[in-house]
SEFIZA-3560 file (N, C-alpha, C; in Angstrom, 3 decimals):
REM SEFIZA-3560
<numar><xx>-35.472</xx><yy>-2.933</yy><zz>-55.312</zz><atom>N</atom></numar>
<numar><xx>-35.118</xx><yy>-4.319</yy><zz>-55.159</zz><atom>CA</atom></numar>
<numar><xx>-36.364</xx><yy>-5.157</yy><zz>-55.349</zz><atom>C</atom></numar>
<numar><xx>-36.180</xx><yy>-6.264</yy><zz>-55.970</zz><atom>N</atom></numar>
<numar><xx>-37.405</xx><yy>-7.228</yy><zz>-56.224</zz><atom>CA</atom></numar>
<numar><xx>-37.015</xx><yy>-8.632</yy><zz>-55.908</zz><atom>C</atom></numar>
<numar><xx>-38.000</xx><yy>-9.378</yy><zz>-55.544</zz><atom>N</atom></numar>
<numar><xx>-37.930</xx><yy>-10.714</yy><zz>-55.173</zz><atom>CA</atom></numar>
<numar><xx>-38.989</xx><yy>-11.619</yy><zz>-56.001</zz><atom>C</atom></numar>
<numar><xx>-38.657</xx><yy>-12.807</yy><zz>-56.479</zz><atom>N</atom></numar>
<numar><xx>-39.563</xx><yy>-13.560</yy><zz>-57.098</zz><atom>CA</atom></numar>
<numar><xx>-39.327</xx><yy>-15.013</yy><zz>-56.699</zz><atom>C</atom></numar>
<numar><xx>-40.357</xx><yy>-15.700</yy><zz>-56.382</zz><atom>N</atom></numar>
<numar><xx>-40.260</xx><yy>-17.123</yy><zz>-56.094</zz><atom>CA</atom></numar>
<numar><xx>-41.353</xx><yy>-17.907</yy><zz>-56.818</zz><atom>C</atom></numar>
<numar><xx>-41.007</xx><yy>-19.119</yy><zz>-57.299</zz><atom>N</atom></numar>
<numar><xx>-42.014</xx><yy>-19.744</yy><zz>-58.110</zz><atom>CA</atom></numar>
<numar><xx>-41.784</xx><yy>-21.208</yy><zz>-58.112</zz><atom>C</atom></numar>
<numar><xx>-42.840</xx><yy>-21.900</yy><zz>-58.708</zz><atom>N</atom></numar>
<numar><xx>-42.797</xx><yy>-23.451</yy><zz>-58.764</zz><atom>CA</atom></numar>
<numar><xx>-43.462</xx><yy>-23.771</yy><zz>-60.130</zz><atom>C</atom></numar>
<numar><xx>-42.753</xx><yy>-24.805</yy><zz>-60.740</zz><atom>N</atom></numar>
<numar><xx>-43.279</xx><yy>-25.389</yy><zz>-61.968</zz><atom>CA</atom></numar>
<numar><xx>-43.412</xx><yy>-26.853</yy><zz>-61.850</zz><atom>C</atom></numar>
<numar><xx>-44.449</xx><yy>-27.351</yy><zz>-62.470</zz><atom>N</atom></numar>
<numar><xx>-44.672</xx><yy>-28.871</yy><zz>-62.454</zz><atom>CA</atom></numar>
<numar><xx>-44.955</xx><yy>-29.389</yy><zz>-63.809</zz><atom>C</atom></numar>
<numar><xx>-44.237</xx><yy>-30.302</yy><zz>-64.210</zz><atom>N</atom></numar>
<numar><xx>-44.323</xx><yy>-30.856</yy><zz>-65.631</zz><atom>CA</atom></numar>
<numar><xx>-45.329</xx><yy>-31.972</yy><zz>-65.504</zz><atom>C</atom></numar>
<numar><xx>-46.491</xx><yy>-31.835</yy><zz>-66.128</zz><atom>N</atom></numar>
<numar><xx>-47.523</xx><yy>-32.834</yy><zz>-66.144</zz><atom>CA</atom></numar>
<numar><xx>-47.177</xx><yy>-34.132</yy><zz>-67.031</zz><atom>C</atom></numar>
<numar><xx>-46.556</xx><yy>-33.936</yy><zz>-68.173</zz><atom>N</atom></numar>
<numar><xx>-46.041</xx><yy>-34.845</yy><zz>-69.146</zz><atom>CA</atom></numar>
<numar><xx>-45.046</xx><yy>-34.068</yy><zz>-69.866</zz><atom>C</atom></numar>
<numar><xx>-44.449</xx><yy>-34.830</yy><zz>-70.893</zz><atom>N</atom></numar>
<numar><xx>-43.354</xx><yy>-34.249</yy><zz>-71.714</zz><atom>CA</atom></numar>
<numar><xx>-43.746</xx><yy>-33.028</yy><zz>-72.523</zz><atom>C</atom></numar>
<numar><xx>-45.067</xx><yy>-32.654</yy><zz>-72.656</zz><atom>N</atom></numar>
<numar><xx>-45.434</xx><yy>-31.622</yy><zz>-73.528</zz><atom>CA</atom></numar>
<numar><xx>-46.317</xx><yy>-30.419</yy><zz>-72.817</zz><atom>C</atom></numar>
<numar><xx>-46.515</xx><yy>-30.629</yy><zz>-71.468</zz><atom>N</atom></numar>
<numar><xx>-47.395</xx><yy>-29.672</yy><zz>-70.706</zz><atom>CA</atom></numar>
<numar><xx>-46.831</xx><yy>-29.434</yy><zz>-69.293</zz><atom>C</atom></numar>
<numar><xx>-46.547</xx><yy>-28.082</yy><zz>-69.034</zz><atom>N</atom></numar>
<numar><xx>-46.199</xx><yy>-27.741</yy><zz>-67.606</zz><atom>CA</atom></numar>
<numar><xx>-47.153</xx><yy>-26.582</yy><zz>-67.013</zz><atom>C</atom></numar>
<numar><xx>-47.331</xx><yy>-26.681</yy><zz>-65.809</zz><atom>N</atom></numar>
<numar><xx>-48.048</xx><yy>-25.594</yy><zz>-65.189</zz><atom>CA</atom></numar>
<numar><xx>-47.063</xx><yy>-24.969</yy><zz>-64.104</zz><atom>C</atom></numar>
<numar><xx>-47.204</xx><yy>-23.574</yy><zz>-64.003</zz><atom>N</atom></numar>
<numar><xx>-46.331</xx><yy>-22.849</yy><zz>-63.128</zz><atom>CA</atom></numar>
<numar><xx>-47.113</xx><yy>-21.733</yy><zz>-62.330</zz><atom>C</atom></numar>
<numar><xx>-46.455</xx><yy>-21.469</yy><zz>-61.189</zz><atom>N</atom></numar>
<numar><xx>-46.926</xx><yy>-20.315</yy><zz>-60.452</zz><atom>CA</atom></numar>
<numar><xx>-45.726</xx><yy>-19.484</yy><zz>-59.847</zz><atom>C</atom></numar>
<numar><xx>-45.875</xx><yy>-18.287</yy><zz>-59.661</zz><atom>N</atom></numar>
<numar><xx>-44.855</xx><yy>-17.435</yy><zz>-59.014</zz><atom>CA</atom></numar>
<numar><xx>-45.419</xx><yy>-16.376</yy><zz>-58.264</zz><atom>C</atom></numar>
<numar><xx>-44.704</xx><yy>-15.848</yy><zz>-57.240</zz><atom>N</atom></numar>
<numar><xx>-45.109</xx><yy>-14.741</yy><zz>-56.378</zz><atom>CA</atom></numar>
<numar><xx>-44.049</xx><yy>-13.716</yy><zz>-56.516</zz><atom>C</atom></numar>
<numar><xx>-44.252</xx><yy>-12.408</yy><zz>-56.864</zz><atom>N</atom></numar>
<numar><xx>-43.214</xx><yy>-11.435</yy><zz>-57.014</zz><atom>CA</atom></numar>
<numar><xx>-43.569</xx><yy>-10.317</yy><zz>-56.039</zz><atom>C</atom></numar>
<numar><xx>-42.401</xx><yy>-9.801</yy><zz>-55.527</zz><atom>N</atom></numar>
<numar><xx>-42.596</xx><yy>-8.567</yy><zz>-54.693</zz><atom>CA</atom></numar>
<numar><xx>-41.581</xx><yy>-7.517</yy><zz>-55.205</zz><atom>C</atom></numar>
<numar><xx>-41.969</xx><yy>-6.191</yy><zz>-55.298</zz><atom>N</atom></numar>
<numar><xx>-41.036</xx><yy>-5.065</yy><zz>-55.696</zz><atom>CA</atom></numar>
<numar><xx>-41.121</xx><yy>-4.138</yy><zz>-54.562</zz><atom>C</atom></numar>
<numar><xx>-39.983</xx><yy>-3.834</yy><zz>-54.124</zz><atom>N</atom></numar>
<numar><xx>-39.767</xx><yy>-2.823</yy><zz>-52.936</zz><atom>CA</atom></numar>
<numar><xx>-39.125</xx><yy>-1.610</yy><zz>-53.389</zz><atom>C</atom></numar>
<numar><xx>-39.589</xx><yy>-0.459</yy><zz>-53.140</zz><atom>N</atom></numar>
<numar><xx>-39.005</xx><yy>0.834</yy><zz>-53.477</zz><atom>CA</atom></numar>
<numar><xx>-38.723</xx><yy>1.599</yy><zz>-52.187</zz><atom>C</atom></numar>
<numar><xx>-37.492</xx><yy>1.847</yy><zz>-51.908</zz><atom>N</atom></numar>
<numar><xx>-37.167</xx><yy>2.507</yy><zz>-50.713</zz><atom>CA</atom></numar>
<numar><xx>-37.600</xx><yy>3.935</yy><zz>-50.585</zz><atom>C</atom></numar>
<numar><xx>-37.596</xx><yy>4.546</yy><zz>-49.492</zz><atom>N</atom></numar>
<numar><xx>-38.001</xx><yy>5.898</yy><zz>-49.309</zz><atom>CA</atom></numar>
<numar><xx>-36.978</xx><yy>6.849</yy><zz>-50.035</zz><atom>C</atom></numar>
<numar><xx>-37.528</xx><yy>7.849</yy><zz>-50.785</zz><atom>N</atom></numar>
<numar><xx>-36.535</xx><yy>8.710</yy><zz>-51.496</zz><atom>CA</atom></numar>
<numar><xx>-36.720</xx><yy>10.215</yy><zz>-51.018</zz><atom>C</atom></numar>
<numar><xx>-35.781</xx><yy>10.852</yy><zz>-50.759</zz><atom>N</atom></numar>
<numar><xx>-35.818</xx><yy>12.206</yy><zz>-50.328</zz><atom>CA</atom></numar>
<numar><xx>-35.173</xx><yy>13.196</yy><zz>-51.370</zz><atom>C</atom></numar>
<numar><xx>-35.898</xx><yy>14.227</yy><zz>-51.722</zz><atom>N</atom></numar>
<numar><xx>-35.417</xx><yy>15.258</yy><zz>-52.607</zz><atom>CA</atom></numar>
<numar><xx>-35.235</xx><yy>16.588</yy><zz>-51.722</zz><atom>C</atom></numar>
<numar><xx>-34.743</xx><yy>17.636</yy><zz>-52.375</zz><atom>N</atom></numar>
<numar><xx>-34.678</xx><yy>18.921</yy><zz>-51.548</zz><atom>CA</atom></numar>
<numar><xx>-35.888</xx><yy>19.357</yy><zz>-50.753</zz><atom>C</atom></numar>
<numar><xx>-36.990</xx><yy>19.198</yy><zz>-51.530</zz><atom>N</atom></numar>
<numar><xx>-38.317</xx><yy>19.624</yy><zz>-51.027</zz><atom>CA</atom></numar>
<numar><xx>-39.537</xx><yy>18.628</yy><zz>-51.001</zz><atom>C</atom></numar>
<numar><xx>-39.134</xx><yy>17.386</yy><zz>-51.339</zz><atom>N</atom></numar>
<numar><xx>-40.185</xx><yy>16.440</yy><zz>-51.313</zz><atom>CA</atom></numar>
<numar><xx>-39.605</xx><yy>15.054</yy><zz>-50.897</zz><atom>C</atom></numar>
<numar><xx>-40.559</xx><yy>14.298</yy><zz>-50.350</zz><atom>N</atom></numar>
<numar><xx>-40.241</xx><yy>12.884</yy><zz>-49.891</zz><atom>CA</atom></numar>
<numar><xx>-41.196</xx><yy>11.878</yy><zz>-50.519</zz><atom>C</atom></numar>
<numar><xx>-40.645</xx><yy>10.825</yy><zz>-51.133</zz><atom>N</atom></numar>
<numar><xx>-41.375</xx><yy>9.746</yy><zz>-51.788</zz><atom>CA</atom></numar>
<numar><xx>-41.381</xx><yy>8.703</yy><zz>-50.824</zz><atom>C</atom></numar>
<numar><xx>-42.521</xx><yy>8.269</yy><zz>-50.305</zz><atom>N</atom></numar>
<numar><xx>-42.618</xx><yy>7.201</yy><zz>-49.428</zz><atom>CA</atom></numar>
<numar><xx>-42.208</xx><yy>5.840</yy><zz>-49.963</zz><atom>C</atom></numar>
<numar><xx>-41.792</xx><yy>4.944</yy><zz>-49.130</zz><atom>N</atom></numar>
<numar><xx>-41.641</xx><yy>3.553</yy><zz>-49.716</zz><atom>CA</atom></numar>
<numar><xx>-42.933</xx><yy>2.879</yy><zz>-50.092</zz><atom>C</atom></numar>
<numar><xx>-42.582</xx><yy>2.002</yy><zz>-51.135</zz><atom>N</atom></numar>
<numar><xx>-43.798</xx><yy>1.251</yy><zz>-51.613</zz><atom>CA</atom></numar>
<numar><xx>-43.445</xx><yy>-0.201</yy><zz>-51.697</zz><atom>C</atom></numar>
<numar><xx>-44.467</xx><yy>-1.148</yy><zz>-51.657</zz><atom>N</atom></numar>
<numar><xx>-44.291</xx><yy>-2.539</yy><zz>-51.788</zz><atom>CA</atom></numar>
<numar><xx>-45.530</xx><yy>-2.933</yy><zz>-52.697</zz><atom>C</atom></numar>
<numar><xx>-45.177</xx><yy>-3.727</yy><zz>-53.724</zz><atom>N</atom></numar>
<numar><xx>-46.184</xx><yy>-4.302</yy><zz>-54.740</zz><atom>CA</atom></numar>
<numar><xx>-45.894</xx><yy>-5.899</yy><zz>-54.720</zz><atom>C</atom></numar>
<numar><xx>-46.992</xx><yy>-6.501</yy><zz>-54.680</zz><atom>N</atom></numar>
<numar><xx>-46.953</xx><yy>-7.970</yy><zz>-54.807</zz><atom>CA</atom></numar>
<numar><xx>-47.896</xx><yy>-8.551</yy><zz>-55.873</zz><atom>C</atom></numar>
<numar><xx>-47.456</xx><yy>-9.574</yy><zz>-56.548</zz><atom>N</atom></numar>
<numar><xx>-48.373</xx><yy>-10.175</yy><zz>-57.627</zz><atom>CA</atom></numar>
<numar><xx>-48.201</xx><yy>-11.672</yy><zz>-57.626</zz><atom>C</atom></numar>
<numar><xx>-49.225</xx><yy>-12.276</yy><zz>-58.062</zz><atom>N</atom></numar>
<numar><xx>-49.240</xx><yy>-13.821</yy><zz>-58.308</zz><atom>CA</atom></numar>
<numar><xx>-49.480</xx><yy>-14.099</yy><zz>-59.762</zz><atom>C</atom></numar>
<numar><xx>-48.549</xx><yy>-14.861</yy><zz>-60.297</zz><atom>N</atom></numar>
<numar><xx>-48.676</xx><yy>-15.208</yy><zz>-61.741</zz><atom>CA</atom></numar>
<numar><xx>-49.004</xx><yy>-16.717</yy><zz>-61.944</zz><atom>C</atom></numar>
<numar><xx>-49.834</xx><yy>-17.040</yy><zz>-62.656</zz><atom>N</atom></numar>
<numar><xx>-50.244</xx><yy>-18.488</yy><zz>-63.058</zz><atom>CA</atom></numar>
<numar><xx>-49.902</xx><yy>-18.578</yy><zz>-64.500</zz><atom>C</atom></numar>
<numar><xx>-49.337</xx><yy>-19.842</yy><zz>-64.880</zz><atom>N</atom></numar>
<numar><xx>-48.903</xx><yy>-19.905</yy><zz>-66.306</zz><atom>CA</atom></numar>
<numar><xx>-49.079</xx><yy>-21.477</yy><zz>-66.731</zz><atom>C</atom></numar>
<numar><xx>-48.983</xx><yy>-21.651</yy><zz>-67.935</zz><atom>N</atom></numar>
<numar><xx>-49.129</xx><yy>-22.913</yy><zz>-68.636</zz><atom>CA</atom></numar>
<numar><xx>-48.199</xx><yy>-22.941</yy><zz>-69.815</zz><atom>C</atom></numar>
<numar><xx>-47.375</xx><yy>-23.977</yy><zz>-69.974</zz><atom>N</atom></numar>
<numar><xx>-46.399</xx><yy>-24.045</yy><zz>-71.101</zz><atom>CA</atom></numar>
<numar><xx>-46.795</xx><yy>-25.318</yy><zz>-71.867</zz><atom>C</atom></numar>
<numar><xx>-47.006</xx><yy>-25.195</yy><zz>-73.101</zz><atom>N</atom></numar>
<numar><xx>-47.426</xx><yy>-26.267</yy><zz>-74.006</zz><atom>CA</atom></numar>
<numar><xx>-46.534</xx><yy>-26.340</yy><zz>-75.161</zz><atom>C</atom></numar>
<numar><xx>-46.196</xx><yy>-27.653</yy><zz>-75.522</zz><atom>N</atom></numar>
<numar><xx>-45.475</xx><yy>-27.747</yy><zz>-76.789</zz><atom>CA</atom></numar>
<numar><xx>-46.379</xx><yy>-27.809</yy><zz>-78.023</zz><atom>C</atom></numar>
<numar><xx>-46.145</xx><yy>-26.946</yy><zz>-78.971</zz><atom>N</atom></numar>
<numar><xx>-46.859</xx><yy>-26.785</yy><zz>-80.247</zz><atom>CA</atom></numar>
<numar><xx>-46.291</xx><yy>-27.571</yy><zz>-81.284</zz><atom>C</atom></numar>
<numar><xx>-44.941</xx><yy>-27.612</yy><zz>-81.424</zz><atom>N</atom></numar>
<numar><xx>-44.107</xx><yy>-28.307</yy><zz>-82.514</zz><atom>CA</atom></numar>
<numar><xx>-42.843</xx><yy>-28.488</yy><zz>-81.959</zz><atom>C</atom></numar>
<numar><xx>-42.013</xx><yy>-29.195</yy><zz>-82.642</zz><atom>N</atom></numar>
<numar><xx>-40.534</xx><yy>-29.346</yy><zz>-82.284</zz><atom>CA</atom></numar>
<numar><xx>-39.769</xx><yy>-28.090</yy><zz>-82.023</zz><atom>C</atom></numar>
<numar><xx>-39.566</xx><yy>-27.611</yy><zz>-80.840</zz><atom>N</atom></numar>
<numar><xx>-38.928</xx><yy>-26.511</yy><zz>-80.517</zz><atom>CA</atom></numar>
<numar><xx>-39.813</xx><yy>-25.201</yy><zz>-80.254</zz><atom>C</atom></numar>
<numar><xx>-41.038</xx><yy>-25.438</yy><zz>-80.586</zz><atom>N</atom></numar>
<numar><xx>-41.915</xx><yy>-24.225</yy><zz>-80.442</zz><atom>CA</atom></numar>
<numar><xx>-42.945</xx><yy>-24.458</yy><zz>-79.246</zz><atom>C</atom></numar>
<numar><xx>-42.974</xx><yy>-23.526</yy><zz>-78.425</zz><atom>N</atom></numar>
<numar><xx>-43.935</xx><yy>-23.507</yy><zz>-77.266</zz><atom>CA</atom></numar>
<numar><xx>-44.844</xx><yy>-22.395</yy><zz>-77.115</zz><atom>C</atom></numar>
<numar><xx>-45.974</xx><yy>-22.552</yy><zz>-76.557</zz><atom>N</atom></numar>
<numar><xx>-46.849</xx><yy>-21.412</yy><zz>-76.157</zz><atom>CA</atom></numar>
<numar><xx>-46.904</xx><yy>-21.357</yy><zz>-74.710</zz><atom>C</atom></numar>
<numar><xx>-46.938</xx><yy>-20.087</yy><zz>-74.120</zz><atom>N</atom></numar>
<numar><xx>-47.022</xx><yy>-19.871</yy><zz>-72.714</zz><atom>CA</atom></numar>
<numar><xx>-47.879</xx><yy>-18.732</yy><zz>-72.319</zz><atom>C</atom></numar>
<numar><xx>-49.195</xx><yy>-19.116</yy><zz>-72.184</zz><atom>N</atom></numar>
<numar><xx>-50.114</xx><yy>-18.135</yy><zz>-71.754</zz><atom>CA</atom></numar>
<numar><xx>-50.036</xx><yy>-17.883</yy><zz>-70.249</zz><atom>C</atom></numar>
<numar><xx>-50.165</xx><yy>-16.718</yy><zz>-69.751</zz><atom>N</atom></numar>
<numar><xx>-50.124</xx><yy>-16.424</yy><zz>-68.379</zz><atom>CA</atom></numar>
<numar><xx>-51.191</xx><yy>-15.383</yy><zz>-67.909</zz><atom>C</atom></numar>
<numar><xx>-51.492</xx><yy>-15.369</yy><zz>-66.647</zz><atom>N</atom></numar>
<numar><xx>-52.271</xx><yy>-14.425</yy><zz>-66.011</zz><atom>CA</atom></numar>
<numar><xx>-51.762</xx><yy>-14.100</yy><zz>-64.675</zz><atom>C</atom></numar>
<numar><xx>-51.704</xx><yy>-12.628</yy><zz>-64.485</zz><atom>N</atom></numar>
<numar><xx>-51.022</xx><yy>-12.175</yy><zz>-63.173</zz><atom>CA</atom></numar>
<numar><xx>-51.931</xx><yy>-11.262</yy><zz>-62.448</zz><atom>C</atom></numar>
<numar><xx>-52.125</xx><yy>-11.496</yy><zz>-61.263</zz><atom>N</atom></numar>
<numar><xx>-53.023</xx><yy>-10.719</yy><zz>-60.317</zz><atom>CA</atom></numar>
<numar><xx>-52.288</xx><yy>-9.950</yy><zz>-59.341</zz><atom>C</atom></numar>
<numar><xx>-52.671</xx><yy>-8.656</yy><zz>-59.174</zz><atom>N</atom></numar>
<numar><xx>-51.947</xx><yy>-7.843</yy><zz>-58.204</zz><atom>CA</atom></numar>
<numar><xx>-52.721</xx><yy>-8.119</yy><zz>-56.912</zz><atom>C</atom></numar>
<numar><xx>-51.790</xx><yy>-8.369</yy><zz>-55.826</zz><atom>N</atom></numar>
<numar><xx>-52.207</xx><yy>-8.697</yy><zz>-54.591</zz><atom>CA</atom></numar>
<numar><xx>-52.444</xx><yy>-7.561</yy><zz>-53.546</zz><atom>C</atom></numar>
<numar><xx>-51.946</xx><yy>-6.420</yy><zz>-53.843</zz><atom>N</atom></numar>
<numar><xx>-52.268</xx><yy>-5.282</yy><zz>-52.941</zz><atom>CA</atom></numar>
<numar><xx>-52.420</xx><yy>-4.014</yy><zz>-53.922</zz><atom>C</atom></numar>
<numar><xx>-52.827</xx><yy>-2.986</yy><zz>-53.233</zz><atom>N</atom></numar>
<numar><xx>-53.067</xx><yy>-1.828</yy><zz>-53.916</zz><atom>CA</atom></numar>
<numar><xx>-54.466</xx><yy>-1.406</yy><zz>-53.948</zz><atom>C</atom></numar>
<numar><xx>-54.722</xx><yy>-0.101</yy><zz>-54.346</zz><atom>N</atom></numar>
<numar><xx>-56.187</xx><yy>0.364</yy><zz>-54.242</zz><atom>CA</atom></numar>
<numar><xx>-57.200</xx><yy>-0.401</yy><zz>-55.249</zz><atom>C</atom></numar>
<numar><xx>-56.717</xx><yy>-0.833</yy><zz>-56.285</zz><atom>N</atom></numar>
<numar><xx>-57.554</xx><yy>-1.520</yy><zz>-57.235</zz><atom>CA</atom></numar>
<numar><xx>-57.100</xx><yy>-2.925</yy><zz>-57.610</zz><atom>C</atom></numar>
<numar><xx>-57.965</xx><yy>-3.594</yy><zz>-58.396</zz><atom>N</atom></numar>
<numar><xx>-57.556</xx><yy>-4.940</yy><zz>-58.855</zz><atom>CA</atom></numar>
<numar><xx>-56.812</xx><yy>-4.852</yy><zz>-60.015</zz><atom>C</atom></numar>
<numar><xx>-55.584</xx><yy>-5.407</yy><zz>-60.122</zz><atom>N</atom></numar>
<numar><xx>-54.729</xx><yy>-5.399</yy><zz>-61.335</zz><atom>CA</atom></numar>
<numar><xx>-54.864</xx><yy>-6.830</yy><zz>-61.927</zz><atom>C</atom></numar>
<numar><xx>-55.114</xx><yy>-7.023</yy><zz>-63.214</zz><atom>N</atom></numar>
<numar><xx>-55.032</xx><yy>-8.325</yy><zz>-63.782</zz><atom>CA</atom></numar>
<numar><xx>-54.205</xx><yy>-8.109</yy><zz>-65.168</zz><atom>C</atom></numar>
<numar><xx>-53.244</xx><yy>-8.990</yy><zz>-65.421</zz><atom>N</atom></numar>
<numar><xx>-52.586</xx><yy>-8.805</yy><zz>-66.630</zz><atom>CA</atom></numar>
<numar><xx>-52.549</xx><yy>-10.147</yy><zz>-67.341</zz><atom>C</atom></numar>
<numar><xx>-52.809</xx><yy>-10.128</yy><zz>-68.606</zz><atom>N</atom></numar>
<numar><xx>-52.838</xx><yy>-11.364</yy><zz>-69.427</zz><atom>CA</atom></numar>
<numar><xx>-51.578</xx><yy>-11.327</yy><zz>-70.290</zz><atom>C</atom></numar>
<numar><xx>-50.984</xx><yy>-12.411</yy><zz>-70.605</zz><atom>N</atom></numar>
<numar><xx>-49.715</xx><yy>-12.477</yy><zz>-71.564</zz><atom>CA</atom></numar>
<numar><xx>-49.667</xx><yy>-13.684</yy><zz>-72.295</zz><atom>C</atom></numar>
<numar><xx>-49.032</xx><yy>-13.717</yy><zz>-73.332</zz><atom>N</atom></numar>
<numar><xx>-48.696</xx><yy>-14.921</yy><zz>-74.131</zz><atom>CA</atom></numar>
<numar><xx>-47.272</xx><yy>-14.834</yy><zz>-74.773</zz><atom>C</atom></numar>
<numar><xx>-46.446</xx><yy>-15.821</yy><zz>-74.532</zz><atom>N</atom></numar>
<numar><xx>-45.099</xx><yy>-15.859</yy><zz>-75.147</zz><atom>CA</atom></numar>
<numar><xx>-45.087</xx><yy>-17.013</yy><zz>-76.092</zz><atom>C</atom></numar>
<numar><xx>-44.349</xx><yy>-16.929</yy><zz>-77.066</zz><atom>N</atom></numar>
<numar><xx>-44.111</xx><yy>-17.956</yy><zz>-78.063</zz><atom>CA</atom></numar>
<numar><xx>-42.692</xx><yy>-18.274</yy><zz>-78.315</zz><atom>C</atom></numar>
<numar><xx>-42.004</xx><yy>-18.853</yy><zz>-77.285</zz><atom>N</atom></numar>
<numar><xx>-40.543</xx><yy>-19.116</yy><zz>-77.392</zz><atom>CA</atom></numar>
<numar><xx>-40.295</xx><yy>-20.328</yy><zz>-78.417</zz><atom>C</atom></numar>
<numar><xx>-39.187</xx><yy>-20.045</yy><zz>-79.111</zz><atom>N</atom></numar>
<numar><xx>-38.648</xx><yy>-21.089</yy><zz>-80.036</zz><atom>CA</atom></numar>
<numar><xx>-37.256</xx><yy>-21.439</yy><zz>-79.658</zz><atom>C</atom></numar>
<numar><xx>-36.997</xx><yy>-22.766</yy><zz>-79.693</zz><atom>N</atom></numar>
<numar><xx>-35.598</xx><yy>-23.274</yy><zz>-79.323</zz><atom>CA</atom></numar>
<numar><xx>-34.995</xx><yy>-23.778</yy><zz>-80.585</zz><atom>C</atom></numar>
<numar><xx>-33.864</xx><yy>-23.340</yy><zz>-81.039</zz><atom>N</atom></numar>
<numar><xx>-33.258</xx><yy>-23.854</yy><zz>-82.142</zz><atom>CA</atom></numar>
<numar><xx>-32.393</xx><yy>-25.005</yy><zz>-81.909</zz><atom>C</atom></numar>
<numar><xx>-32.734</xx><yy>-26.236</yy><zz>-82.415</zz><atom>N</atom></numar>
<numar><xx>-32.045</xx><yy>-27.308</yy><zz>-82.179</zz><atom>CA</atom></numar>
<numar><xx>-31.275</xx><yy>-27.858</yy><zz>-83.302</zz><atom>C</atom></numar>
<numar><xx>-29.992</xx><yy>-28.326</yy><zz>-83.267</zz><atom>N</atom></numar>
<numar><xx>-29.240</xx><yy>-28.817</yy><zz>-84.339</zz><atom>CA</atom></numar>
<numar><xx>-29.756</xx><yy>-29.944</yy><zz>-84.954</zz><atom>C</atom></numar>
//
């Protein structure tokens, strides 16, 4: 099971900032000779959406792991294109 909550704010007609918090919950699993304990993972994602051209956007993001034995950082870039008539 996973949960995601976020917020986005348009600064103008070409720039938006966003943030979200995600949680993934894995229940306890039992096999005939082994038991996998339940796990919870949380992350915080920060993003920016900018208009490059008509219908073309760039969305760089950075995500930080909020729990676990080590620091997790993930960088990403999306280039969505919207086809307009």
